[in-house]
C-alpha positions, 0 to 999 in steps of 0.5 A: 523669821517673818510672820508668814514664815512662822505660819508656814512652819506652824501650819505644816504637821510634818514640820511641827512633828520634825521640830518636836523630834529634833527638840527631843533628840537634838540631832539625827540623820534624815532617815531616822527623822523620817522613820520617827515622823512617819513621813516618806524620805523625800517629804522629810527632806523637803520639810527639813530644807524649809526648816533650814531656810528659816534658821530652825534647823542646821545640817552637817554632812559626813560623806553621804550621811546628812545630820540635822540638828535643832538650832537651839542658839537661835532666839526664835528656835528657843521659843518653839523649843520652849513650847514643845517642852511645855506641851510634853 
């Protein structure tokens, strides 16, 4: 993840909110993430796609159900998780 990608993640309230939710919950479907983040569904999906593209979030599909999980295996993602845990 480049410095500009970190800026993109950190500068978006929606993305930060979604990361915090997934750090706590580990994995959720897109509808539940949208509800907890108080974002509309299409905005949530846009944010999740951006987070997937930088490796912070992964996606599993079960038919029409999309499950998103925080990528705790990624060293960069661990830094964000540590930050959220310290702020909680």
